[in-house]
C-alpha positions as CSV (number, residue, x, y, z in Angstrom):
1,M,114.9,124.7,31.3
2,N,113.3,128.1,32.0
3,A,115.1,129.3,35.2
4,R,112.3,131.8,35.9
5,L,109.6,129.2,36.1
6,D,108.1,128.9,39.6
7,P,109.0,125.3,40.3
8,S,106.2,124.7,42.8
9,A,103.7,125.5,40.1
10,A,105.4,123.8,37.2
11,A,103.2,120.8,37.1
12,S,100.1,122.8,36.6
13,Q,101.2,125.0,33.7
14,G,98.8,124.9,30.8
15,D,95.7,122.9,30.1
16,A,96.9,120.9,27.1
17,P,96.8,117.1,27.3
18,G,100.1,115.9,28.8
19,R,100.8,119.3,30.6
20,S,97.7,119.6,32.8
21,C,97.5,118.2,36.3
22,P,94.0,116.8,36.9
23,L,92.4,117.6,40.3
24,H,92.0,114.0,41.1
25,Y,95.8,113.6,41.0
26,R,96.0,115.9,44.0
27,Y,96.4,115.2,47.8
28,A,97.6,117.3,50.7
29,P,101.1,117.0,52.3
30,E,99.2,116.7,55.6
31,S,97.8,113.4,54.4
32,F,101.1,111.7,55.2
33,A,100.9,112.7,58.9
34,R,99.3,109.3,59.6
35,P,100.3,106.0,61.0
36,A,102.1,103.6,58.6
37,D,99.9,101.8,56.1
38,V,101.9,98.6,56.3
39,P,104.1,97.0,58.9
40,S,107.7,98.4,59.4
41,A,110.4,96.7,57.3
42,D,114.1,96.1,57.7
43,V,114.7,96.4,54.0
44,L,112.6,98.5,51.6
45,Y,113.0,98.6,47.8
46,V,111.3,101.5,46.0
47,V,111.1,100.8,42.2
48,G,109.6,103.5,40.1
49,G,109.7,104.1,36.3
50,L,110.0,100.4,35.3
51,Y,108.3,101.4,32.0
52,G,107.4,97.8,31.1
53,N,111.0,96.6,31.0
54,E,110.8,92.9,31.7
55,L,114.6,92.3,31.9
56,A,114.8,95.1,34.5
57,L,111.8,93.5,36.4
58,D,113.5,90.1,36.5
59,R,116.7,91.7,37.9
60,V,114.8,93.6,40.6
61,L,113.1,90.4,41.7
62,E,116.4,88.6,41.7
63,L,118.0,91.3,43.9
64,F,115.1,91.4,46.2
65,S,115.0,87.6,46.7
66,A,118.6,87.8,48.1
67,E,117.5,90.2,50.9
68,R,117.0,88.9,54.4
69,G,114.8,89.9,57.3
70,R,111.5,91.8,56.9
71,A,111.7,93.0,53.3
72,R,109.1,94.9,51.3
73,L,109.2,95.7,47.6
74,V,107.1,98.7,46.4
75,F,106.6,99.6,42.8
76,N,105.7,103.3,42.9
77,G,104.2,103.9,39.6
78,D,104.8,103.9,35.8
79,F,105.6,100.2,35.8
80,H,103.9,100.2,32.4
81,W,104.9,102.4,29.4
82,F,106.8,100.6,26.6
83,D,105.0,97.3,27.0
84,T,102.4,97.6,24.2
85,D,102.5,93.9,23.5
86,P,99.5,92.5,25.4
87,E,101.4,89.5,26.6
88,V,104.3,91.6,27.9
89,F,101.8,93.9,29.5
90,A,100.1,91.1,31.3
91,R,103.3,89.5,32.6
92,V,104.5,92.9,33.9
93,Q,101.2,93.6,35.7
94,R,101.0,90.1,37.2
95,Q,104.5,90.2,38.7
96,V,104.2,93.8,39.9
97,L,100.9,93.3,41.6
98,A,102.3,90.3,43.5
99,H,104.0,93.0,45.6
100,T,103.0,96.4,47.0
101,A,102.2,98.8,44.1
102,L,101.1,102.4,43.7
103,R,99.7,103.9,40.5
104,G,101.6,106.5,38.6
105,N,100.2,108.8,35.9
106,V,100.5,106.0,33.3
107,E,98.5,103.5,35.3
108,T,96.0,106.2,36.3
109,E,95.3,107.2,32.7
110,L,95.2,103.6,31.6
111,A,92.5,102.9,34.2
112,A,90.4,105.9,33.2
113,E,87.7,105.7,30.6
114,P,89.1,106.9,27.3
115,A,88.2,110.6,26.6
116,G,88.4,112.6,23.5
117,E,91.8,113.8,22.4
118,D,90.9,117.4,23.1
119,D,89.5,117.1,26.7
120,D,91.7,114.5,28.5
121,A,94.9,114.6,30.5
122,G,96.8,112.8,27.7
123,C,99.6,110.8,29.3
124,G,99.0,112.6,32.6
125,C,102.7,113.5,32.8
126,A,102.0,117.2,33.7
127,Y,105.2,118.2,31.9
128,P,106.7,121.5,32.8
129,D,107.3,124.1,30.1
130,W,111.0,123.3,29.5
131,V,109.8,120.0,27.9
132,G,109.1,120.6,24.2
133,D,105.7,120.2,22.7
134,A,106.8,117.4,20.4
135,V,107.8,115.3,23.4
136,V,104.5,115.9,25.1
137,E,102.5,115.0,21.9
138,R,104.5,111.8,21.5
139,S,103.9,110.8,25.1
140,N,100.1,111.3,24.6
141,R,100.2,109.0,21.6
142,I,102.3,106.4,23.4
143,L,99.6,106.3,26.1
144,R,96.9,105.8,23.5
145,C,98.8,102.9,22.0
146,L,99.4,101.4,25.5
147,R,95.7,101.6,26.4
148,A,95.0,99.0,23.6
149,A,97.2,96.4,25.4
150,A,95.1,96.5,28.6
151,T,92.0,94.4,29.3
152,P,89.0,95.7,31.3
153,T,90.1,93.5,34.2
154,Q,93.7,94.9,34.1
155,R,92.4,98.4,34.0
156,A,90.2,97.7,37.0
157,E,93.2,96.4,38.9
158,L,95.1,99.6,38.1
159,A,92.2,101.8,39.2
160,A,92.2,100.0,42.6
161,L,95.8,101.0,43.4
162,P,96.5,103.8,45.8
163,M,98.4,107.0,45.0
164,T,100.5,107.1,48.2
165,L,102.0,104.9,50.9
166,R,103.2,105.6,54.4
167,T,105.7,103.1,55.7
168,D,108.6,102.9,58.1
169,V,112.1,101.3,58.1
170,G,112.8,100.9,61.7
171,D,111.7,104.3,63.2
172,F,112.5,106.1,59.9
173,K,109.2,107.5,58.6
174,L,108.7,107.5,54.8
175,G,106.1,108.8,52.4
176,I,106.2,107.0,49.1
177,V,104.8,108.8,46.1
178,H,105.1,108.7,42.3
179,G,105.3,112.5,41.9
180,D,105.7,114.8,44.9
181,A,104.1,115.6,48.2
182,Q,101.1,117.3,46.5
183,S,100.4,115.4,43.3
184,L,100.7,112.0,41.7
185,A,102.3,113.8,38.7
186,G,104.0,116.6,40.5
187,W,107.5,117.7,39.6
188,G,108.4,119.1,43.0
189,F,111.1,116.4,43.6
190,A,112.7,116.9,40.2
191,Q,116.5,117.3,40.3
192,E,116.1,120.5,38.2
193,H,113.8,122.1,40.8
194,L,115.8,121.0,43.8
195,R,118.7,123.0,42.6
196,E,116.8,126.2,43.4
197,A,116.9,127.5,47.0
198,P,113.4,129.0,47.0
199,H,111.9,125.7,45.9
200,R,113.8,123.8,48.6
201,D,112.1,126.1,51.1
202,T,108.8,125.1,49.6
203,V,109.7,121.4,50.1
204,R,110.7,122.1,53.7
205,G,107.2,123.3,54.2
206,W,105.8,120.1,52.8
207,F,107.9,118.1,55.2
208,E,106.6,120.1,58.2
209,Q,103.1,119.3,57.1
210,A,103.8,115.7,56.2
211,R,105.7,114.8,59.4
212,V,107.9,112.3,57.7
213,D,111.7,111.9,57.6
214,A,111.8,111.3,53.8
215,F,109.9,111.0,50.6
216,A,110.8,108.3,48.0
217,S,109.7,109.3,44.5
218,T,110.3,108.8,40.8
219,H,108.3,110.3,37.9
220,T,110.8,113.0,36.8
221,C,113.2,110.5,35.2
222,L,116.6,111.6,36.7
223,P,117.8,110.4,40.2
224,V,118.6,112.7,43.1
225,F,119.1,112.3,46.8
226,Q,118.5,115.7,48.3
227,R,119.2,116.5,51.9
228,L,117.2,119.4,53.5
229,S,118.1,120.8,56.9
230,N,116.0,123.1,59.0
231,A,117.4,126.3,60.5
232,G,120.1,125.5,62.9
233,G,120.3,121.9,61.6
234,A,117.7,120.8,64.2
235,S,116.3,118.2,61.8
236,T,117.3,116.6,58.5
237,R,114.9,115.5,55.8
238,W,115.5,113.8,52.5
239,V,114.1,113.4,49.0
240,F,115.1,110.1,47.4
241,N,114.2,110.1,43.7
242,N,115.3,106.9,41.9
243,G,115.0,108.4,38.4
244,A,114.1,105.3,36.4
245,A,114.2,101.6,37.0
246,G,113.7,100.7,33.4
247,M,116.0,103.1,31.6
248,P,119.6,104.4,32.0
249,N,120.1,107.2,34.5
250,F,123.7,108.2,33.8
251,N,125.8,108.9,30.7
252,G,127.4,105.7,29.5
253,D,125.7,103.5,32.2
254,A,122.9,101.3,30.9
255,A,121.5,100.3,34.3
256,G,118.3,101.4,35.8
257,L,118.1,102.4,39.4
258,L,116.1,101.4,42.5
259,T,116.1,103.0,46.0
260,R,117.1,100.6,48.8
261,I,116.3,101.9,52.3
262,A,117.5,99.5,55.0
263,L,118.8,98.9,58.5
264,D,121.9,97.2,57.0
265,S,124.4,98.4,54.4
266,F,124.5,97.2,50.8
267,D,128.0,96.1,49.9
268,G,127.5,94.7,46.4
269,P,129.0,96.2,43.2
270,Q,125.5,97.4,42.2
271,R,125.6,100.3,44.6
272,R,126.0,103.4,42.5
273,F,125.7,105.9,45.4
274,G,124.2,106.3,48.8
275,V,123.9,108.1,52.1
276,R,123.3,107.2,55.8
277,Q,120.8,108.9,58.1
278,G,121.2,107.7,61.7
279,Q,120.9,103.9,61.6
280,V,119.3,103.8,58.2
281,F,121.3,103.2,54.9
282,I,119.8,104.6,51.7
283,D,121.4,103.5,48.4
284,A,120.7,103.8,44.7
285,I,121.1,100.2,43.4
286,A,121.9,99.5,39.8
287,I,119.5,97.3,37.9
288,E,122.0,95.8,35.4
289,T,120.7,93.9,32.4
290,D,122.1,92.9,29.0
291,A,121.9,96.2,27.2
292,A,121.8,94.7,23.7
293,A,119.0,92.4,24.7
294,A,117.1,95.3,26.3
295,Q,117.4,97.4,23.2
296,A,116.2,94.5,21.0
297,R,113.1,94.0,23.1
298,F,112.4,97.7,23.0
299,L,112.8,97.8,19.2
300,R,110.4,94.8,18.8
301,Q,107.6,97.0,20.2
302,W,108.9,100.5,19.2
303,A,110.7,100.4,15.8
304,E,112.7,103.3,14.4
305,G,110.3,106.1,13.5
306,S,107.8,105.4,16.3
307,D,107.0,107.8,19.0
308,A,108.8,106.0,21.8
309,H,111.8,105.5,19.7
310,A,112.0,109.2,18.9
311,S,111.6,110.2,22.5
312,Y,113.7,107.5,24.3
313,F,116.0,105.4,22.2
314,Q,119.0,107.7,22.4
315,R,118.7,107.6,26.2
316,I,118.3,103.8,26.2
317,A,121.4,103.4,23.9
318,H,123.7,106.0,25.6
319,G,122.2,107.3,28.8
320,P,121.2,110.9,29.6
321,S,123.7,113.7,30.0
322,Y,123.8,113.3,33.8
323,R,126.5,111.9,36.0
324,V,126.6,110.2,39.4
325,N,128.3,113.1,41.1
326,E,125.2,115.2,40.3
327,A,122.8,113.0,42.1
328,I,123.7,113.5,45.8
329,R,122.9,117.0,47.1
330,L,124.1,117.7,50.6
331,E,122.7,121.1,51.3
332,E,124.4,122.7,54.3
């Protein structure tokens, strides 16, 4: 990571495919200062970064089916990625679209008309400059492979999905995004950027404009629950980033994660960490699957030597160099 990088501008560095942030990805933080788009829920699941992992999807649906009361399941983007088998792609899309869904950069680029390799957004990831060029180039090629799995009808379904959602759990106001408060592929809610005090001030400004209590996001691949207090502690705001539902999030832990926001606590063993804000409980819930089976399914589509294998298999097999105690940030 380049510590001197201006984090609020990271997503727009460079014009190369995979690093650029297209203008049509943009929205204003003020756009969240609106009434809720859907009825208030008692339990909300936010599931981002599923990456075409069918075993993780099955487990999410199983966990969700056990909830009671007014429950809503939101897939907030990048539910496709490793699912280059057209049959797997179709099953993932069908099950996801049975619930509330937003498009991430993957779905947005899949829905777009294919462009030339030199004038498109590549994978649409808007990678910051600490991510190596080889990773970016592999992601662009993964997207091109994935596009071949989608039919015109499926692409039209993805194009119709919104980029953002405003919803409430009780009177707790939430903005749900894929990236951050300004862009579908923004890195403003990345755990790396949230370590930096000047950037946290920028995020406070977004909250003032958005008039929400929290943002739930994904996109940046590592989980973080970041508390932000205004001067004098008059109000508290949160960023809840679930990292990835379809890949490991912690060293030595094969589970994906979802964010559960609810009026009741979650007492099961799947709770990895969580916080409470007033009457609302927010927990990172593990999506536990058979690790060997998940690896085998991945390898059937992305064998050793492939782009996705080079970029992701070590994380899938061992997890990233990140630990649970790094994920909760209680700024005073």
